Structure formats: C-alpha cells, structure tokens
C-alpha positions in Angstrom: -0.1 -0.2 0.0 1.0 3.6 -0.3 2.7 5.6 2.4 2.0 9.1 2.5 4.2 11.8 3.1 2.8 15.2 4.0 5.4 18.1 4.1 2.5 20.3 5.7 2.0 18.3 9.0 5.6 18.4 9.7 5.7 22.1 9.3 2.6 22.3 11.7 4.3 20.1 14.4 7.9 21.8 13.9 6.0 25.4 14.5 4.0 24.0 17.4 7.5 23.0 19.0 8.4 26.5 18.8 5.0 28.0 20.4 5.2 25.4 23.3 9.0 26.7 24.0 7.3 30.0 24.4 4.3 28.8 25.9 6.0 27.1 28.6 7.6 30.4 29.9 4.3 31.5 30.7 1.4 30.3 32.8 -0.4 28.9 30.0 2.7 26.9 29.0 3.1 25.3 32.3 -0.8 24.6 32.4 -0.4 22.7 28.7 2.5 21.0 29.9 1.3 19.5 33.0 -1.5 18.4 31.1 0.6 16.4 28.7 -0.2 18.5 25.8 3.4 18.7 23.8 4.2 18.2 20.3 6.2 15.1 19.1 9.7 15.4 17.9 10.3 11.9 16.5 11.5 12.3 13.0 10.0 15.6 11.6 13.2 17.4 12.2 15.3 15.4 10.2 13.5 15.8 6.4 15.1 15.9 3.1 14.4 19.2 1.3 12.7 20.7 -0.6 10.0 18.6 0.6 9.8 17.6 4.0 9.4 14.0 4.2 7.3 12.2 7.3 6.7 8.6 8.0 2.9 8.3 8.9 3.7 6.8 12.5 5.9 9.7 13.2 3.6 12.7 13.2 0.5 11.4 15.1 -1.9 13.9 16.2 -1.1 15.4 19.8 -3.6 14.1 22.7 -4.7 15.9 25.5 -3.7 13.8 28.5 -5.7 13.6 32.0 -4.8 16.4 34.1 -2.2 15.5 37.3 -3.7 18.4 39.2 -6.9 20.0 40.2 -8.3 22.2 37.2 -9.9 25.0 39.1 -6.4 26.4 40.3 -5.1 26.6 36.9 -8.3 27.8 35.0 -8.5 31.7 35.7 -4.7 31.8 34.1 -5.7 29.9 31.2 -8.4 32.2 30.7 -6.1 35.2 31.0 -3.6 34.0 28.2 -5.9 32.7 25.7 -7.0 36.0 24.2 -3.6 36.7 23.5 -1.8 33.4 22.5 -4.6 31.8 20.5 -4.5 34.3 17.7 -0.8 34.1 17.3 -1.0 30.2 17.6 -3.6 30.0 14.7 -2.0 32.7 12.6 1.3 30.7 12.5 0.1 27.2 12.2 -2.2 28.7 9.0 1.3 30.0 7.6 2.8 26.7 8.4 0.1 24.6 6.3 1.2 26.5 3.1 3.5 23.9 1.5 6.8 25.0 -0.4 5.8 26.4 -4.1 3.8 29.0 -5.5 0.5 30.0 -5.2 -1.7 26.9 -4.4 1.0 24.6 -5.5 0.2 21.9 -3.6 3.1 19.3 -3.3 3.1 15.7 -1.9 5.4 12.7 -1.9 4.2 9.1 -1.9 6.3 6.0 -1.3 5.2 3.3 -3.6 5.8 0.2 -1.3 5.6 -3.2 -2.7 6.5 -5.5 -5.8 7.0 -4.8 -8.8 9.5 -2.6 -7.2 11.0 -0.9 -10.4 7.4 -0.3 -11.9 4.8 2.2 -11.2 1.5 2.8 -13.0 -1.4 5.3 -13.3 -4.6 5.8 -14.8 -5.8 8.6 -17.0 -9.2 9.2 -17.8 -10.5 12.3 -19.8 -13.5 14.0 -21.0 -16.5 12.3 -19.0 -19.0 14.9 -20.0 -21.7 13.4 -17.6 -24.8 14.8 -18.6 -28.1 15.1 -17.2 -29.4 14.4 -20.5 -27.2 11.2 -20.9 -27.3 9.2 -17.8 -25.5 6.2 -19.4 -22.5 7.9 -19.3 -22.1 8.0 -15.3 -23.8 4.6 -15.2 -21.0 3.2 -17.4 -18.5 4.9 -15.5 -19.7 3.4 -12.2 -19.9 0.0 -13.6 -16.7 -0.2 -15.6 -14.2 2.2 -14.0 -14.7 1.1 -10.6 -13.7 -2.7 -11.4 -11.0 -1.5 -13.8 -9.3 0.4 -10.9 -9.8 -2.7 -8.5 -8.4 -4.7 -10.9 -5.5 -2.5 -11.9 -4.6 -1.0 -8.5 -3.0 2.3 -9.7 -0.7 4.6 -7.7 -2.6 7.5 -9.1 -5.9 8.1 -10.9 -5.6 11.4 -13.3 -8.9 12.8 -14.7 -7.8 15.5 -17.0 -11.0 17.8 -17.6 -14.5 18.2 -18.8 -16.1 16.1 -16.0 -19.5 17.7 -16.8 -21.0 18.1 -20.0 -22.9 21.7 -19.4 -24.6 21.3 -22.6 -28.5 21.4 -23.5 -29.9 18.4 -25.0 -29.8 19.8 -28.5 -26.0 21.0 -27.8 -26.8 24.6 -28.6 -26.3 26.4 -25.4 -24.2 25.9 -22.6 -24.5 26.5 -18.7 -23.3 24.8 -15.6 -25.8 22.6 -14.0 -25.4 21.5 -10.3 -27.4 18.2 -10.7 -24.4 17.2 -13.3 -21.8 18.0 -10.6 -23.7 16.0 -7.9 -24.0 13.1 -10.1 -20.0 13.3 -10.8 -19.3 13.7 -7.3 -21.6 10.6 -6.3 -19.8 8.5 -9.2 -16.2 9.2 -7.8 -17.5 8.5 -4.3 -18.8 5.3 -5.8 -15.9 4.2 -7.7 -13.7 4.8 -4.8 -15.6 2.7 -2.5 -16.2 -0.1 -5.0 -12.7 -0.2 -6.1 -10.9 0.0 -2.6 -8.5 2.9 -3.7 -7.5 5.8 -1.4 -9.6 8.9 -2.5 -6.1 10.7 -2.0 -5.0 9.3 -5.3 -7.6 11.0 -7.5 -6.8 14.2 -9.3 -9.4 16.0 -11.5 -8.9 18.9 -13.6 -11.1 21.7 -15.1 -11.8 21.5 -18.7 -13.5 23.8 -21.1 -16.9 22.4 -20.6 -16.2 22.9 -16.5 -15.8 26.4 -17.0 -18.9 27.4 -19.4 -20.6 30.1 -18.0 -18.5 30.7 -14.9 -17.7 34.3 -14.7 -15.3 34.0 -11.6 -13.3 31.1 -10.1 -14.8 30.7 -6.7 -18.1 32.1 -7.4 -21.6 30.8 -7.4 -21.4 29.1 -10.6 -18.3 27.6 -10.0 -19.3 24.2 -9.1 -15.9 22.6 -9.7 -14.8 24.2 -6.3 -17.3 22.5 -4.4 -17.7 19.1 -6.0 -14.6 17.8 -7.5 -12.0 15.6 -5.9 -9.5 18.4 -6.0 -11.5 20.8 -4.2 -13.1 18.6 -1.5 -9.4 17.1 -0.8 -8.3 20.9 -0.1 -6.2 21.0 -3.3 -6.3 25.0 -4.0 -4.6 26.9 -6.7 -4.2 26.1 -10.4 -1.0 23.9 -9.8 -0.7 20.4 -8.1 2.4 18.0 -7.7 2.9 14.5 -6.5 5.9 12.4 -6.5 5.6 8.6 -6.4 9.1 7.6 -5.1 10.2 3.8 -5.2 13.8 2.0 -5.8 15.5 5.0 -5.4 13.6 6.6 -8.1 11.4 9.7 -8.2 8.4 10.1 -10.6 7.2 13.9 -10.6 3.7 14.2 -11.9 2.5 17.9 -12.3 -1.0 18.7 -13.3 -2.3 22.2 -13.9 -5.4 24.3 -14.6 -5.2 26.4 -17.6 -8.8 26.9 -18.2 -10.3 30.4 -18.8 -10.4 32.4 -15.5 -13.7 34.1 -16.9 -15.6 31.2 -18.4 -17.3 31.9 -21.6 -20.1 29.9 -22.8 -19.6 28.0 -26.0 -18.7 28.3 -28.9 -16.2 30.7 -27.9 -14.3 28.8 -25.1 -12.0 26.1 -26.7 -8.7 27.1 -25.9 -6.5 27.0 -22.7 -5.5 30.6 -21.4 -2.5 29.8 -19.4 -1.2 32.9 -17.6 2.5 34.3 -17.2 1.7 33.3 -13.0 0.7 30.1 -14.1 3.8 29.4 -16.3 6.0 30.3 -13.2 4.3 28.0 -10.9 4.4 25.3 -13.3 7.9 25.7 -14.0 8.6 26.0 -9.9 6.9 22.6 -9.5 8.9 21.0 -12.4 12.1 22.2 -10.9 11.5 20.8 -7.2 13.7 18.0 -7.6 16.4 19.9 -10.0 19.7 20.7 -8.3 19.0 18.4 -5.3 21.2 16.7 -3.0 19.9 13.3 -4.2 21.1 10.5 -6.7 17.6 9.6 -7.5 16.3 9.5 -11.1 13.5 11.7 -11.6 11.0 11.1 -14.3 8.7 14.1 -15.1 5.3 14.0 -16.4 2.9 16.9 -16.9 -1.0 16.4 -17.2 -3.5 18.9 -18.1 -6.9 19.2 -20.1 -6.0 21.3 -23.6 -3.2 20.1 -26.0 -0.5 22.4 -27.0 -2.3 23.2 -30.7 -5.2 24.3 -28.3 -3.5 26.3 -25.7 -2.9 30.0 -26.5 0.1 31.9 -25.5 0.5 34.1 -22.5 0.3 37.9 -22.6 4.0 38.1 -22.8 4.1 35.5 -25.5 5.1 32.4 -23.4 4.2 28.9 -23.9 3.6 25.6 -22.2 5.7 24.4 -24.8 8.5 26.2 -23.8 8.3 24.9 -20.2 7.9 21.5 -21.0 11.0 21.7 -23.6 13.0 23.4 -20.7 12.4 20.2 -18.5 12.2 17.6 -21.2 9.5 15.9 -20.0 9.0 12.5 -20.5 5.2 12.9 -21.5 2.3 15.7 -21.3 -0.9 14.1 -20.9 -3.9 15.9 -22.3 -7.5 15.4 -23.5 -10.0 17.6 -24.9 -10.0 16.4 -28.7 -12.1 13.1 -28.4 -11.4 10.2 -30.9 -13.8 11.6 -33.3 -10.5 13.4 -34.8 -8.5 10.2 -35.1 -6.6 7.6 -33.0 -3.2 9.1 -33.5 -3.4 12.4 -31.7 0.0 12.0 -30.5 2.8 14.6 -31.2 6.5 14.6 -30.4 8.2 17.8 -29.6 11.8 18.5 -29.7 14.6 21.6 -29.7 18.1 21.8 -29.6 20.8 24.4 -30.5 19.9 23.5 -34.1 16.4 23.6 -34.0 15.8 26.3 -31.2 13.3 28.2 -33.3 11.0 25.2 -34.2 7.8 25.2 -36.0 6.0 28.0 -34.3 2.8 27.5 -36.5 2.4 23.8 -37.5 3.9 20.4 -37.7 3.3 18.2 -40.4 3.7 14.9 -39.2 3.9 13.3 -35.4 7.8 13.4 -35.6 9.2 16.9 -36.0 12.3 15.2 -37.3 12.6 11.6 -38.6 16.2 11.0 -37.8 16.6 9.7 -34.0 20.6 9.3 -34.3 21.5 12.6 -33.1 24.2 12.2 -30.5 24.0 8.4 -30.7 27.9 8.2 -31.6 29.4 10.6 -29.2 29.4 9.5 -25.6 31.5 12.6 -24.3 29.6 13.6 -20.9 29.7 17.3 -22.3 27.3 16.2 -25.2 24.3 18.6 -25.0 21.2 16.8 -24.7 18.2 17.0 -26.8 15.3 18.8 -25.1 12.2 16.8 -26.2 8.9 15.5 -25.0 5.8 13.5 -25.9 2.4 14.9 -26.0 -0.3 12.4 -25.7 -4.1 13.3 -26.0 -6.1 10.1 -25.0 -9.5 9.1 -26.0 -12.9 10.7 -24.4 -15.2 8.7 -22.2 -18.0 10.5 -23.7 -18.5 8.3 -26.7 -15.3 6.0 -26.8 -15.3 4.9 -23.2 -11.8 4.8 -23.2 -9.1 4.8 -20.4 -5.5 4.8 -20.2 -2.8 2.8 -18.4 0.5 4.7 -17.9 3.6 2.8 -16.7 6.9 4.0 -15.7 9.6 1.1 -15.8 12.9 2.0 -14.4 12.4 5.6 -16.4 10.7 4.1 -19.5 7.6 5.6 -20.2 4.7 3.5 -21.7 0.8 3.5 -22.0 -2.0 1.4 -23.3 -5.4 2.5 -24.2 -8.4 0.4 -23.7 -12.2 0.9 -24.3 -15.2 -0.3 -22.6 -17.6 0.1 -25.7 -17.9 -3.6 -25.7 -18.1 -4.0 -21.8 -16.0 -4.6 -19.0 -12.3 -6.1 -19.5 -11.3 -9.6 -17.7 -7.6 -9.1 -18.5 -5.5 -6.0 -19.3 -2.1 -6.2 -20.6 0.5 -3.3 -20.4 4.0 -3.9 -22.2 6.8 -1.8 -20.5 9.3 -3.0 -22.4 10.5 -2.6 -25.3 8.6 0.7 -26.2 6.4 1.2 -29.4 8.6 2.4 -31.9 5.8 4.9 -33.2 4.5 6.8 -30.1 7.1 6.0 -27.3 10.8 6.2 -28.6 12.8 9.3 -27.6 15.4 10.7 -29.5 17.7 10.3 -26.6 17.3 6.3 -26.8 20.1 5.8 -29.3 22.5 7.5 -27.0 21.0 5.5 -24.1 21.7 2.3 -25.9 25.3 3.1 -27.2 26.4 5.1 -24.3 25.0 4.0 -20.9 26.1 0.5 -19.7 24.0 0.5 -16.9 20.9 0.4 -19.1 21.6 -2.8 -20.8 20.6 -4.7 -18.0 17.1 -3.3 -18.5 17.3 -4.0 -22.4 18.0 -7.6 -21.8 14.5 -8.3 -20.2 11.0 -8.2 -22.2 8.7 -6.9 -19.6 5.0 -6.5 -19.1 2.4 -6.0 -16.6 -0.6 -8.2 -16.6 -3.6 -7.3 -14.6 -6.6 -10.0 -14.4 -9.7 -10.8 -12.4 -8.8 -14.4 -13.0 -5.8 -16.4 -12.1 -3.0 -16.3 -15.2 -1.5 -19.6 -15.6 0.9 -18.5 -18.6 2.2 -15.7 -20.3 4.4 -15.5 -23.4 6.3 -12.8 -25.7 6.0 -13.4 -29.3 8.1 -11.5 -31.9 7.3 -11.4 -35.6 9.4 -10.2 -38.4 7.7 -8.3 -41.3 10.7 -7.9 -43.6 9.0 -10.2 -46.2 5.7 -8.2 -46.2 3.9 -10.5 -43.7 4.5 -11.5 -40.1 6.4 -14.4 -39.4 7.1 -15.5 -35.9 10.7 -15.4 -35.1 10.4 -15.8 -31.2 8.2 -17.2 -28.7 9.0 -17.6 -25.1 7.5 -18.1 -21.7 7.4 -15.4 -19.5 7.9 -15.6 -15.6 6.0 -13.7 -13.1 8.6 -11.7 -10.7 5.9 -10.6 -8.2 4.9 -12.3 -4.9 1.4 -12.9 -3.8 0.9 -9.7 -2.1 2.5 -7.6 -4.9 0.6 -4.3 -6.3 0.3 -5.9 -9.6 2.0 -9.0 -11.7 4.9 -8.1 -13.6 6.2 -10.9 -16.2 9.8 -10.9 -17.5 11.8 -12.9 -19.6 15.5 -12.5 -21.0 16.2 -12.1 -24.4 18.8 -11.5 -26.8 17.8 -7.9 -27.7 21.0 -7.5 -29.9 19.7 -9.6 -32.5 16.8 -7.3 -33.2 18.9 -4.4 -34.0 17.8 -3.1 -37.0 17.9 0.2 -39.5 14.2 -0.4 -40.1 12.3 0.8 -36.9 9.1 -1.3 -37.6 10.5 -4.3 -39.0 9.9 -6.2 -35.7 6.8 -6.4 -34.0 5.9 -7.7 -30.5 2.5 -9.1 -29.4 2.1 -10.6 -25.4 -0.2 -13.3 -24.9 -1.7 -14.5 -21.8 -4.0 -17.6 -20.9 -6.2 -17.7 -17.6 -7.1 -21.1 -15.7 -10.0 -22.0 -18.0 -7.6 -21.6 -21.3 -9.0 -18.5 -22.6 -6.4 -16.5 -24.2 -6.1 -12.6 -24.3 -3.5 -10.6 -26.9 -2.1 -7.2 -26.8 -2.1 -5.1 -29.4 0.8 -5.6 -31.9 3.3 -2.4 -31.8 6.5 -2.2 -33.5 9.6 -1.8 -31.7 13.4 -0.6 -32.1 15.7 -1.5 -29.7 18.3 0.6 -31.1 15.8 3.7 -30.9 14.7 4.4 -34.1 11.4 6.0 -34.8 8.6 4.5 -36.9 7.1 6.8 -39.2 3.2 7.5 -38.6 1.6 10.0 -40.6 -1.5 12.2 -39.4 -4.8 12.1 -41.3 -6.0 15.6 -42.4 -8.3 15.8 -39.4 -5.3 14.7 -37.1 -2.9 17.4 -38.6 -5.7 19.9 -38.4 -6.2 19.5 -34.6 -2.6 18.3 -33.2 -0.5 19.7 -35.8 -1.7 23.5 -36.2 -0.9 26.1 -33.5 -4.2 27.7 -33.6 -3.1 30.2 -31.2 -0.5 31.4 -33.2 -2.3 31.2 -36.4 -5.3 33.1 -35.7 -4.1 36.5 -36.4 -1.8 35.6 -39.4 -5.1 33.9 -40.9 -7.5 36.7 -40.1 -5.4 39.6 -41.5 -4.4 38.0 -44.5 -7.9 37.2 -45.4 -9.0 40.8 -44.4 -5.8 41.9 -46.6 -7.3 39.9 -49.7 -10.7 41.1 -49.4 -9.5 44.7 -49.1 -7.3 43.9 -52.2 -10.6 43.0 -54.0 -12.0 46.2 -53.6 -9.0 48.8 -53.8 -7.3 46.9 -56.9 -10.4 47.2 -59.3 -10.8 51.1 -58.3 -6.9 51.6 -58.8 -6.8 49.6 -62.4 -10.1 51.5 -63.4 -8.2 54.7 -62.7 -5.2 53.8 -64.6 -7.1 52.3 -67.5 -9.1 55.8 -68.0 -5.9 57.9 -67.6 -4.2 55.6 -70.1 -7.3 55.9 -72.7 -7.3 59.9 -72.3 -3.6 59.7 -72.9 -4.1 57.7 -76.1 -6.8 60.1 -77.4 -4.8 62.9 -76.8 -1.7 61.3 -78.5 -4.0 60.2 -81.3 -2.8 56.7 -80.8 -6.0 54.9 -79.8 -5.7 52.2 -82.1 -2.0 51.5 -81.3 -1.5 52.3 -77.5 1.2 49.5 -76.1 -0.6 47.3 -73.6 -4.1 47.5 -75.3 -4.8 43.7 -74.6 -3.6 44.0 -70.9 -5.9 47.2 -70.3 -8.9 45.2 -71.9 -8.2 42.4 -69.5 -8.1 45.1 -66.6 -11.2 46.4 -67.8 -13.1 43.1 -67.7 -11.9 42.6 -64.4 -11.9 46.0 -62.7 -13.9 48.5 -64.6 -17.6 47.1 -64.0 -16.9 46.6 -60.2 -15.8 50.1 -59.9 -18.2 51.6 -61.8 -20.7 49.9 -59.4 -20.6 52.5 -56.7 -23.1 51.5 -54.4 -22.1 48.0 -54.5 -18.3 48.9 -54.0 -19.0 51.1 -51.2 -21.2 48.8 -49.6 -18.1 46.2 -49.7 -15.8 48.4 -48.4 -18.0 49.8 -45.5 -18.8 46.4 -44.6 -14.9 45.3 -44.0 -14.2 48.4 -42.2 -17.1 47.4 -40.0 -15.6 43.9 -39.4 -12.5 45.4 -38.8 -13.5 48.1 -36.0 -16.9 47.7 -34.9 -18.8 44.6 -32.7 -20.2 41.7 -34.8 -22.6 40.5 -32.2 -24.0 41.3 -28.7 -25.2 38.8 -26.0 -24.9 37.2 -22.9 -21.1 35.8 -23.4 -21.1 34.4 -19.4 -24.4 34.4 -17.9 -27.6 36.2 -18.0 -26.5 38.1 -14.6 -24.1 39.9 -16.3 -24.6 42.5 -19.3 -24.5 42.0 -22.7 -21.1 42.0 -24.3 -19.8 42.7 -27.6 -18.1 40.3 -29.8 -15.3 41.7 -32.1 -12.8 39.8 -34.4 -10.4 40.5 -31.4 -12.3 39.0 -28.9 -15.3 39.6 -26.5 -15.1 43.2 -25.3 -14.5 43.1 -21.3 -15.7 46.6 -20.4 -18.8 44.9 -18.5 -16.2 42.9 -16.8 -13.9 45.5 -15.2 -14.0 43.8 -11.8 -12.8 40.7 -12.9 -10.6 41.3 -16.2 -7.7 43.9 -16.6 -7.3 43.1 -20.3 -9.9 44.8 -23.2 -10.3 41.8 -25.0 -11.1 38.1 -23.7 -11.6 34.9 -25.5 -8.8 35.6 -28.1 -8.1 33.1 -30.0 -11.6 31.3 -28.9 -13.4 33.8 -31.3 -11.7 32.4 -34.4 -14.5 29.7 -34.3 -16.8 32.8 -35.4 -14.4 34.9 -37.3 -12.7 32.8 -39.6 -15.5 30.6 -40.8 -17.4 34.0 -41.6 -14.4 35.3 -43.3 -13.4 32.5 -45.3 -16.7 30.9 -46.2 -19.2 33.8 -46.3 -17.4 37.2 -47.0 -14.8 36.0 -49.3 -16.7 33.4 -51.7 -19.4 36.4 -51.7 -16.8 38.9 -52.7 -15.4 36.8 -55.4 -18.8 36.1 -56.6 -19.4 39.8 -56.8 -16.2 40.4 -58.6 -16.9 37.6 -61.0 -20.5 38.9 -61.9 -19.0 42.5 -62.5 -16.3 40.9 -64.8 -19.0 38.9 -66.6 -20.9 41.9 -67.1 -17.9 43.9 -68.4 -17.2 41.1 -70.8 -20.8 40.9 -72.2 -21.0 44.7 -72.9 -17.7 44.5 -74.5 -19.2 41.8 -77.1 -22.3 43.6 -77.7 -20.4 46.8 -78.7 -18.1 44.7 -81.1 -21.1 42.8 -82.6 -22.8 46.3 -83.7 -19.5 47.1 -85.6 -19.4 43.6 -87.6 -21.4 42.3 -90.4 -24.1 40.3 -89.5 -23.1 36.8 -91.2 -24.5 33.7 -90.1 -21.3 32.2 -88.5 -20.5 35.2 -86.5 -23.9 35.4 -85.5 -24.2 31.6 -84.4 -20.5 32.0 -82.6 -21.9 35.3 -80.7 -25.2 33.2 -79.7 -22.8 30.5 -78.2 -20.9 33.1 -76.1 -24.3 34.6 -74.7 -25.5 31.3 -73.9 -22.4 30.6 -72.1 -22.2 33.8 -70.4 -25.5 33.5 -69.1 -25.0 30.1 -67.6 -22.1 31.4 -65.8 -24.3 34.2 -64.3 -26.6 31.8 -63.4 -24.2 29.6 -61.7 -22.8 32.5 -59.9 -26.3 33.5 -58.6 -26.9 29.7 -57.3 -23.6 29.8 -55.5 -25.0 32.7 -53.8 -27.6 30.7 -51.9 -25.3 28.0 -50.1 -23.3 31.1 -48.7 -26.5 32.9 -47.8 -27.9 29.7 -46.0 -24.5 29.3 -44.1 -24.3 32.9 -42.8 -28.1 32.6 -41.7 -27.5 29.2 -40.1 -24.4 30.6 -38.1 -26.0 33.7 -37.0 -29.4 32.0 -35.8 -27.3 29.1 -33.8 -25.0 31.5 -32.5 -27.8 33.7 -31.4 -29.5 30.4 -29.9 -26.6 30.0 -27.9 -26.7 33.1 -25.8 -30.3 32.2 -24.5 -31.1 29.5 -22.1 -35.0 29.0 -21.7 -35.4 26.6 -25.0 -32.4 24.3 -23.7 -32.5 24.5 -19.9 -35.7 24.8 -17.6 -36.5 27.2 -15.1 -34.3 30.0 -16.7 -35.2 33.4 -18.3 -35.1 34.1 -21.8 -32.8 36.6 -23.2 -31.2 36.6 -26.7 -28.3 38.0 -28.3 -28.2 40.1 -31.3 -26.6 39.8 -34.6 -25.0 43.2 -35.4 -23.4 42.0 -38.9 
C-alpha cells in the first residue's frame, strides 16, 4: 500500500514545538505542559529538502492527557492568556500549512511500497462529459471504471478535464448544471468505494466544459470548487504535484488548470488560457527536484486538459511548450479532442541548439524530425542533450469509453489505451519494454543504448504488466518479423511472474538477446504478449513495432489529425485573419486603382491620337473586364468597403457571453469586449483566439466567396457589354451570329451558376447567425431560466 508523506503536517509540528517552547515560559505553557500537551519531535526535524518527508507513524496528532492536578487552580490563568496567545497560534499554524511552492502549488510525496519495485503505474481518464441528458455515461463510469481500477490498482488516477457536459440536449446552449456536478461527485465516491482505492490518489482537473458560464473562479456558478475531488481534498490553486517514489527513483506528476479565468459560454471557449503566473508556478513545480542533493533519477510527467495546439500564448508570449521543453518531460498527458478526430493524436516535440526556433505555426507529422541518431555516437559527458517531450492526447469517455494505463518502468514510460464500448475487461496487458517505436521512442534512446552500460541490463529483459480478474497460468512473448511483407513468428518464449502474491501487480519478464533485433528499420519487428487464464482463454496485447536501437517509426496524421494536433491555432489565428482581410480589401482597392489607370491611359491615347496602337492594349482590356464594372458599380463597391471596415473596427454580435446575470457583451474580431467585466478582467478583450470559431468561418466561407462572386459577376458583365459593342460594328453573317449566340449562352449560364452559388453562402451565414443567437439564450434548452437573446450586428 501507499505510505503518504505530508510536508505540511511536519511544518505544523515544527511550529507547534517553537510555540510550546514559548508557552512554557508562561502560565499557559505550564498548564498545557502539566496536562501532557506537547508536540512530538520524533522524525519531523530531519527531513529531506525541498519537500519535508514524514513517515505516517511519526507525526501523529497530539493528545490531551488527563490532568495530574486540580483544574480549578489553573483555570483562571488559562482564561487570561488565551485571548492573546490563541490568535498567534492559529495565525502561525495557518502559515505553516502552506507548502513550498507558488500560489496554491500543493506538493506531495508518496512512497510506493511493494512489488514490482521497478514499476509504477497510473490511470488516466478524460472528457467524461457526465450529462443530465445522457445518464448512461455516469452509469457506465460507475460500472466499468470501478472494476478496472480495482483490478489495476494504480498509484494515481488522473481525470484530465471536462468532468461534466454543461450542454443542453440539443447542444446549442451551455451552462453549469448543479445536478451534473452532484452526479459526478456521487460517481467518484462510488468508484472509490467499489475499487477500494484511497481517495487521495484521485486528481481531477477543470476542462473548458467545466468553465462554461463561470464568470469567476470560486463564485456561485463555479461548481468545480465545490464538487471536484481536488476541491473536496483541499487542493487549491492551479498547480498540484505529486511524486511517486520507489527503488531509488522519483516519478514527478504535475497537473495544472489552464481553463479560462472568466468562463465564456460555448462556442467561444475552446482554448486553454495559461497565464504568466501559471507558467512560473508550473516551472517551479517541475524544478522541485532539480539541483537537489540526491542520486535519485527523476521522471517528469505533466497532465492537463488542453493540447499544445489548443493552448494560447500568455500576454508576454510564453507557452506551455517552452516550459515542457526546458524540463525535457517524458510526457504531457491531455484530453479535449476526443477520438472523433482520430486515434493518432500524439505529437513529439523537440528543440535543441540546431532547432531552437522550431515550427511555430504547424508540424506536418507526429515526429518533427525523422532521424533519431542525434548524439548516438558521441558518448562524451559534455554532449548537450536534446530537449524533447511527448504529447499524448487520449480518447474520451463521452463516446469512446476510453481509459489509459500509464506505466513507468525504470524510467521508460509507456501506455496502453483500452475502451469499454463492448463491456468490461477481464484481462489488461500493458507491455513496459521494449517501447512502441511509433509513439514512445525518444530521440535520446540511441545515446542511451550506445553510451549507458547500466541500461543494457534493462534492455536484456522483455517486461509486461498483466492485470486480471482471474488466475493467469501462462504469459508468453511473441516477436514477428515483417521483412518479407507479412508477419513471421521469429521468437516465442514463456515469461515468468517476478511478483509475489501480495504485490501491487503482476510483472512478467523473460531474458532475450536484444542485440539480435537491432535493425535500421524501426518497424521491422513487432511484439505481442499472450496471456492464458485457468479456463484456457487467451488474451492478446495489441501488435506494436519496436526498435531496440532507438529508431522511430514514421506515422502520418490524417487531415483531421493534422488539423487539430499539428496546427498551432493560437498563433495561426491572427495571420489567417489579417491575411484574409488584406485579400478582401485588395479585391476592392485594386479594381478601383486599375480603373483609374485604365481611364488615364485611354485619355492619354486619345490626346496623342494613338488610340488604335497604344501599347498594352490587350492588358488594359483584361483590366477592364476585371475592374471596370465593379468600380463603376459605386453603391456595391462602397457597400463592400464599408462592410469590411465595420468587421475590423465594430462589434459583430451582442449577447450574454457568460451568464444572464451579467450585462451584454460585444464580440469583435479580437475577442469579447470586457468593459462590463472590469471587476474581474484587466485586458480589453477576452476569448482570444477562441473567437476564431466565429470569425474565420465567416471570413473564409461567407465574406470571401461572396466578394469573389460579386467580382466575377462584375467581370462577366463587362465582358458581355464588350461583346455587344463589337457585334454592332461587324457584319451580320450567319457564322459570326452563331458564334456570338454561343458566347451569350455560355455567359448566361455562367451568371446563373454564380447566382446559384450565392444560395449556400446565404444559407450558411443565416445558419451560423441563428445558432450563435440561440447559444446566448437558455430558456429553450435549460428549464427555469429567463429568456434573453443575443443580437446579430452584422
């Protein structure tokens, strides 16, 4: 079982020792000392910095012994000193409870006892979306997760955001519902009871759905602060950390809340909004074991809700990615995107002195670089390490019923994702070594293989965790060679259970000649684990490629996966928006400019009596087709220009962006104007770049096509007028008349097609406006709420 270490408890007793030393100089001290009230000093003084470590038996709660003498003789003096000393005592103790770290940074150290001693594992869930309209999500959570946790017996359970749905049944409106939070609280309590786990190991974070319509953290609409596990366990602040410690290694988990401080309602609340202070606190938490007088190796893992691609920059331009690269995390665990976008929502980040300014706006594939041989041949101790980390987004519980088991085996981090769509699992297999060459290999692995002799002992064993409801009688490893294009079995060996009956879990190992599988192809060899229970039923792990020499197998994103994981939308929003606006302005300004140049050139040709032989005549005629008619349609041209200027400088929409209890807010292309939130916001606009879900579709799929169609219709009109004028000057022979009629027919069809294209554009614009307007009212979607609608200003 787990032995908890609490730095705050030792701090309290250290301070109480000092206070009692002072009190013993007073009458109150004599009274309390005579009654046996004294702090213990057995172990709290010698602690390992920076985190005080305390065995559970050492810091027991002091007790009041029976008084040796009559109480009446001492009671009057006790009443005299209590008003003076008690406030001092309470104040100092309140300060002692604050553990080392930034604001709200709660740190714990947990000793993981029992076998297997080299492995620790945790469970991650994300995007539960427990909903009042979909009770099956909570029912499945109770039924499947409790059994899985009881079987797996993890050291940590991480729930990375979107605990409740906060959406109406038709998904058009959003608000916090207390009934959903009560359901979540009861579901967690039931899972804790049925699984037999300690509730202290549960960490849950806020997601964007958990902040819908929450104008202020800790306010009346913030049910997370009342019903979440973190809140009920007294974990305050935006950063919490816990260190799992075993076999001389430390495994640091740091969770953080980067949801909006002012929770806008859907749809303009999809990005994480880290602050500069959050990055400072996060950096401090990740650094807590750095430069520490200990030989323990440290594995660092961060967990949050939002992927890097959906995390905005801070006001000073800082990013979560920079902090993670600084500490070269093993992994960043997140959620938010769901499995609807794909199963390969993973991304490897790297940066070194040759790639310091890595791709700021996008990354084409999962791996930023394809070669992993960097530094593999140079074993000098002065070789600069490559800063890198893995980002692993996991599937959602909402529709995929997914959970993840994360294992750390002697510093090597791996995971297995499973789902409960088809029901509960009787056996779960988590291979811990060798690692999956697609999603777990690090650039530093070749250097470890070639230069670290002490790591070869770990390489010499195939290792896997097997969790089962029933007794497992045999576990074997199978290795397949795909060099010929099909899977050929080249190794099959029985594995041995190295854990005793009282172990936390069953770790199976078998020695192998790992050097025989060194190959230049990272996906030539594939591994699978087979387990057989007492009734002869066989269970298999997923086939996975491995590369013992540390090469990474190439995996390409689909378009949807690249769209959500490869693009840094926080950085792309303004370039896309201003580029689109610049192009739209050019469609207006250029025709007018060309028309002026064309008219001036014609005038020049007349004055010089060179109208028939002016240079560039054909080019100017093309300019006339493109520009003349649009610029001459002054009302249309002016309307387009005024509309664009309005989009840039004036509000697009007015509505209740937070709750009906607040005044209406105005949506600009830069975000929601925060004038009505002056008491909680210090920036002029909030919700950036979240407003891109409204701004970019309107610009790219409504305004831009409409402007292009208007320009094309104007050009077609100019061409038609030109043909008419030419026809009147020519002989009316049959061939030319027939050719002219064909041109007229084609031109008419072209105009009709352009006008027909206006219909879907108008429909899309109306639909977006209608849905966005509905999103600002609650009565039609949530009962017992006032009806207040927003206003479309476009």
